[in-house]
C-alpha positions in Angstrom: 0.0 0.0 0.0 1.0 3.6 -0.5 2.2 5.2 2.7 -0.5 7.2 4.5 0.5 7.8 8.1 4.2 7.8 7.3 4.2 9.6 3.9 5.8 12.7 5.3 8.5 10.9 7.2 12.1 11.9 6.3 14.6 9.3 7.5 17.5 10.8 9.4 16.1 14.3 9.0 14.1 16.6 11.3 10.3 16.4 10.9 8.6 18.8 8.4 8.1 22.4 9.5 4.7 23.9 9.3 5.4 25.5 5.9 6.7 22.1 4.5 3.7 20.3 6.0 1.3 22.8 4.4 3.1 22.4 1.0 2.4 18.7 1.3 -1.3 19.3 1.8 -1.2 19.6 5.6 -4.1 21.4 7.4 -6.3 21.1 4.4 -8.4 18.6 6.2 -8.8 21.0 9.1 -9.9 23.8 6.7 -12.4 21.4 5.1 -13.7 20.3 8.5 -14.2 23.9 9.9 -15.4 25.6 6.7 -17.4 22.9 5.0 -18.8 20.6 7.7 -20.6 21.0 11.0 -19.1 19.2 14.0 -21.9 16.6 13.7 -21.0 16.0 10.1 -17.3 15.4 11.0 -18.5 12.9 13.7 -20.6 11.1 11.1 -17.7 10.9 8.6 -15.4 9.4 11.2 -18.1 7.0 12.3 -18.7 6.0 8.6 -15.0 5.3 8.2 -15.1 2.4 10.8 -12.0 3.8 12.5 -11.3 1.9 15.6 -9.2 3.2 18.4 -5.5 2.3 18.0 -4.7 2.3 21.7 -5.5 -1.4 22.3 -9.2 -1.6 23.1 -10.3 -1.0 19.5 -13.5 0.9 20.4 -15.1 2.7 17.4 -13.9 6.3 17.4 -17.1 7.8 16.0 -19.3 5.9 18.4 -17.2 7.2 21.3 -17.7 10.8 20.2 -21.4 10.2 19.7 -21.6 9.4 23.4 -21.0 13.0 24.3 -24.0 14.7 25.8 -26.0 17.3 23.8 -24.5 20.8 24.2 -27.5 22.1 26.1 -27.0 19.4 28.7 -23.2 19.4 28.7 -20.8 20.7 31.3 -18.2 23.1 29.8 -15.5 23.1 28.8 -15.4 19.7 27.0 -12.0 18.2 27.0 -9.9 16.1 24.5 -7.0 14.1 25.8 -4.4 12.5 23.5 -2.9 9.5 25.2 0.9 9.3 24.5 1.7 7.4 27.6 2.7 4.3 25.6 4.1 2.3 28.6 3.0 -1.1 27.4 6.1 -3.3 27.1 7.0 -3.9 23.5 5.0 -1.0 22.2 6.7 1.8 20.3 4.5 3.3 17.6 3.1 6.6 19.0 6.4 8.2 19.7 7.5 7.1 16.2 4.5 9.0 14.7 4.9 12.1 16.8 8.6 12.6 16.4 8.5 12.1 12.7 5.3 14.1 11.8 4.1 16.2 14.7 1.8 18.3 12.6 -0.1 15.3 11.3 -0.9 14.4 14.9 -1.8 18.0 15.9 -4.1 18.4 12.9 -5.9 15.3 13.9 -6.1 16.5 17.5 -7.6 19.8 16.3 -10.1 18.1 14.0 -11.2 16.0 17.0 -11.7 19.1 19.1 -13.9 20.7 16.4 -16.0 17.5 16.0 -16.4 17.2 19.8 -17.1 20.9 20.3 -14.2 21.1 22.7 -12.2 24.2 23.6 -9.3 22.5 25.4 -7.0 19.6 24.7 -4.2 17.9 26.6 -1.4 15.8 25.2 -0.6 13.2 28.0 3.0 12.1 27.5 4.8 9.2 29.2 7.2 10.5 31.9 10.1 8.2 30.8 10.1 9.7 27.3 11.4 12.9 28.9 12.2 15.8 26.5 12.3 14.6 22.8 8.7 14.0 22.0 7.5 16.9 24.2 10.0 19.3 22.6 8.9 18.2 19.1 5.3 18.7 19.9 6.0 22.1 21.5 7.8 23.4 18.4 5.0 22.2 16.1 2.4 23.6 18.5 4.0 27.0 18.5 4.0 27.0 14.7 0.3 26.0 14.6 -0.6 28.6 17.1 1.2 31.4 15.1 -0.6 30.2 12.0 -4.0 30.4 13.6 -4.7 26.7 13.8 -4.7 26.7 17.6 -6.0 29.5 19.8 -8.8 31.9 19.3 -11.2 32.2 16.3 -9.6 29.3 14.4 -9.7 30.0 10.7 -12.2 32.8 11.3 -14.8 30.3 12.6 -15.4 31.9 16.0 -14.3 28.6 17.6 -11.5 28.7 20.2 -9.3 25.7 21.0 -6.1 25.5 23.0 -3.7 22.6 23.5 -1.4 21.9 26.5 1.2 19.3 27.1 1.1 17.3 30.3 4.1 15.1 31.3 2.9 11.9 33.0 4.1 10.7 36.4 5.6 7.7 34.7 3.5 4.8 35.9 1.8 2.2 33.6 -1.6 2.9 35.3 -1.4 6.6 34.4 -2.2 5.7 30.8 -5.2 3.4 31.6 -8.5 4.7 30.2 -9.8 6.0 33.5 -6.6 6.2 35.4 -5.4 8.9 33.0 -8.3 11.2 34.3 -7.1 10.9 37.9 -3.5 11.4 36.8 -4.6 14.6 34.9 -6.2 15.9 38.1 -3.0 15.3 40.1 -4.5 12.4 42.0 -3.4 8.8 42.5 -3.7 7.0 39.1 -6.4 4.4 39.9 -9.4 3.3 37.8 -12.8 4.8 38.3 -16.2 3.0 38.6 -18.2 3.1 35.4 -20.7 4.6 34.8 -20.3 7.5 34.5 -18.1 7.2 31.5 -15.6 9.8 30.6 -17.6 11.2 27.7 -20.2 12.4 30.2 -18.1 13.0 33.3 -14.3 12.7 32.8 -11.4 14.9 34.0 -12.6 17.5 36.6 -16.2 16.2 36.0 -16.2 17.6 32.4 -17.2 15.6 29.3 -13.8 14.1 28.1 -12.8 12.2 25.0 -9.6 10.2 25.3 -8.0 8.8 22.2 -4.7 7.3 21.2 -2.1 9.3 19.2 -2.3 6.9 16.2 -6.1 7.4 16.2 -5.7 11.2 15.9 -3.2 10.7 13.1 -5.8 8.9 11.0 -8.3 11.7 11.1 -6.8 14.2 8.5 -6.7 11.4 5.9 -10.3 10.3 6.5 -11.5 13.9 6.1 -9.4 14.5 2.9 -10.1 11.2 1.2 -13.5 10.2 2.6 -14.7 7.3 4.8 -15.1 5.0 1.8 -11.5 5.3 0.9 -10.5 4.5 4.5 -12.7 1.4 4.5 -11.0 0.0 1.4 -7.6 -0.1 3.2 -7.4 -3.5 4.9 -6.8 -7.1 4.2 -9.5 -8.8 6.4 -12.3 -7.4 8.5 -10.9 -4.3 10.2 -9.9 -1.3 8.1 -7.4 1.5 7.6 -3.6 1.9 7.7 -1.9 0.6 10.9 1.5 1.1 12.4 2.7 -2.4 13.3 5.8 -2.9 15.4 8.1 -5.9 15.8 10.9 -6.7 18.2 13.0 -9.7 19.2 15.6 -11.6 17.2 14.5 -10.4 13.8 16.7 -8.7 11.2 15.0 -5.4 11.1 13.1 -4.7 14.3 11.0 -1.5 14.2 7.8 0.1 13.1 6.1 -0.6 9.7 3.0 1.0 8.2 0.8 -1.8 6.7 -2.9 -2.4 6.0 -5.0 -3.7 8.9 -5.3 -7.4 8.7 -1.6 -8.0 7.9 -0.6 -11.4 9.2 2.2 -12.2 11.6 4.1 -14.0 8.8 3.8 -10.9 6.5 5.0 -8.7 9.4 8.0 -10.9 10.0 8.8 -10.8 6.3 8.7 -7.0 6.4 11.3 -7.2 9.2 13.6 -9.4 7.0 12.8 -12.6 8.9 14.5 -14.1 11.9 18.2 -13.4 12.5 20.5 -16.1 11.0 20.6 -19.1 13.2 17.3 -18.5 15.0 13.9 -20.0 14.3 10.5 -18.5 15.1 8.9 -20.0 18.2 6.0 -17.7 19.3 5.0 -14.1 19.4 2.9 -11.8 21.5 1.1 -10.1 18.6 0.1 -6.8 20.2 2.4 -6.0 23.1 2.7 -7.6 26.5 -1.0 -7.7 27.2 -1.8 -10.3 24.5 -1.7 -14.0 24.1 1.1 -16.1 22.6 0.6 -17.1 19.0 2.6 -20.2 17.9 3.8 -21.1 14.4 0.5 -22.6 13.5 -1.2 -19.2 13.9 1.2 -17.1 11.8 -1.4 -16.6 9.0 -4.2 -15.2 11.2 -4.8 -11.5 10.3 -3.5 -9.2 13.0 -6.6 -7.2 13.7 -9.3 -7.0 16.3 -12.0 -9.2 14.8 -9.8 -12.0 13.4 -7.8 -12.4 16.5 -11.0 -12.4 18.6 -12.1 -15.5 16.7 -9.1 -17.4 18.1 -9.6 -15.9 21.6 -6.7 -13.5 21.3 -6.3 -9.7 21.6 -4.9 -7.4 19.0 -3.7 -4.8 21.5 -1.4 -2.2 19.9 -0.3 -4.3 17.0 3.4 -4.4 18.1 4.6 -8.0 18.1 7.2 -9.3 20.5 8.9 -12.3 18.9 10.4 -15.3 20.8 12.9 -17.5 19.0 13.7 -21.1 19.6 16.3 -20.3 22.3 13.8 -18.2 24.3 12.4 -19.6 27.5 8.7 -18.9 27.5 8.5 -19.4 31.3 11.3 -16.8 31.7 9.7 -14.4 29.2 6.4 -14.6 30.9 8.1 -14.1 34.3 9.6 -10.9 33.0 6.2 -9.7 32.1 4.8 -10.6 35.5 7.5 -8.7 37.2 6.4 -5.6 35.3 2.7 -6.0 36.0 3.1 -6.8 39.7 5.3 -3.7 40.1 2.9 -1.4 38.1 -0.3 -2.5 39.7 -1.9 0.5 41.4 -3.1 -1.7 44.2 -6.7 -0.7 44.0 -8.2 -4.2 43.5 -7.4 -7.1 45.8 -7.0 -9.7 43.0 -4.5 -7.5 41.2 -2.7 -6.2 44.3 -2.3 -9.6 46.0 -2.6 -12.0 43.1 0.0 -10.6 40.7 2.9 -10.6 43.3 1.9 -14.2 44.2 2.0 -15.1 40.5 5.4 -13.4 40.1 6.8 -15.3 43.1 5.7 -18.6 41.6 7.5 -17.7 38.4 10.6 -16.8 40.3 10.5 -20.1 42.0 10.3 -21.8 38.6 13.3 -19.9 37.3 15.4 -20.4 40.4 14.9 -24.1 40.7 12.3 -24.1 43.5 9.3 -25.1 41.3 7.0 -27.8 42.6 4.6 -30.2 41.0 1.2 -28.5 40.9 2.6 -25.0 40.4 1.4 -24.8 36.8 -2.1 -25.7 37.9 -1.9 -23.1 40.7 -0.7 -20.5 38.2 -3.7 -21.2 35.9 -6.1 -21.1 38.9 -4.7 -17.7 40.1 -4.8 -16.2 36.6 -8.4 -17.3 36.2 -9.3 -15.8 39.6 -7.8 -12.5 38.5 -9.3 -12.6 35.0 -12.4 -10.4 34.9 -12.5 -9.6 38.6 -10.7 -6.2 38.6 -11.8 -2.6 37.9 -9.5 -2.2 34.9 -7.7 -4.3 32.3 -4.2 -4.2 33.8 -4.7 -7.6 35.5 -6.5 -9.0 32.5 -3.5 -8.0 30.3 -1.1 -9.5 32.8 -2.6 -13.0 32.9 -3.5 -13.7 29.3 0.2 -14.5 28.5 0.1 -16.9 31.5 -2.9 -18.8 30.3 -1.7 -19.1 26.7 1.8 -20.1 27.7 0.5 -22.9 29.9 -1.8 -24.1 27.1 0.8 -24.0 24.3 4.1 -24.5 26.1 3.2 -26.6 29.2 6.3 -28.9 28.6 8.6 -26.0 29.4 7.0 -25.6 32.9 7.3 -29.3 33.5 11.0 -29.2 32.5 11.7 -26.4 35.0 10.2 -28.5 37.8 11.9 -31.7 36.7 15.3 -30.2 36.2 15.1 -27.7 39.1 16.5 -25.0 36.7 15.7 -23.2 33.5 16.5 -25.7 30.6 17.3 -22.8 28.3 19.9 -21.2 30.5 22.9 -22.8 28.6 21.6 -21.6 25.2 22.5 -18.0 25.5 
């Protein structure tokens, strides 16, 4: 496919300035939105495109926006939050988009503000990213403000819209759908009870729309080319261009723009295949919060609907590849260390269950594993699954359940040998 989200990328060079972005057609979609469409019409165009959120959950973007209350029943101001927290292990697509084409992201963020009748937006950035992405957005934002795309009376429409950057506290929970609202308010990042949902009562009690950076980047192209054009991009059931990522022992790890529905085999081919001397064993297809796919599932389309049919999640579309020398028990233990540490402690199954799970994995890796531990791990993961306020614990345990189902022999070998059987292969 022809590049869409990455068409303005310039390898090894700074991102386009505002003038260069405009020369390449930039901000035309914003002009069309504000001058030719009502906010309701923009919402309808986005809804007709079938754009699904690119942050992991895959909720239809237009449907989320339609959930905002009518203006005569709405608290003001309405807020738009761009989620650039991106703290999911193995995920590295949003920073890639922002640092290479910040104006594409800002244009999408402004279009979303117009569609949602908002006057204020925040860009919520992962604390560990520190300066580079924030500086890149700040420079682009200053250019956009000077050009009249941000601020008062945008393009002579009478509509005011400002954008602020908020550096996250640097916890995984800060980027969770509802935890981000508490983090924005300066509170402990914990999930909130639903309802109310954020579109009716979000940050500071105001109607709030939270979308992922990649979702915003799709918007200018949908407005310019139409929802039908967007729906034609895709190889299976879900649609649009997608930034896929791949890491592990592959020849060219990184981010690749491909149509939705690209298979794991095709993504691996894009990355040049496995490094010489290594064979594919399994992959987490969409970051750490997804299930393992083995070599029999490499031709399943990587998208929300097709993966749901095999009881797997698409997540962020950034695959973590394990080769034949990788210990699946050790890899899963590594993930459990992360999730146990990053739990906000709000729910008992997550607060107490994940450290218990991590300890059982540590015992496996350090030679203290006992017969019955795999069964206990499965029991614990199922007791956590679906019994917490947010999806952190759910994402933590899906790798456990799939690894026990597909790689049970590795657990048994750890117990039988009282050590990791892969330790000598590195």
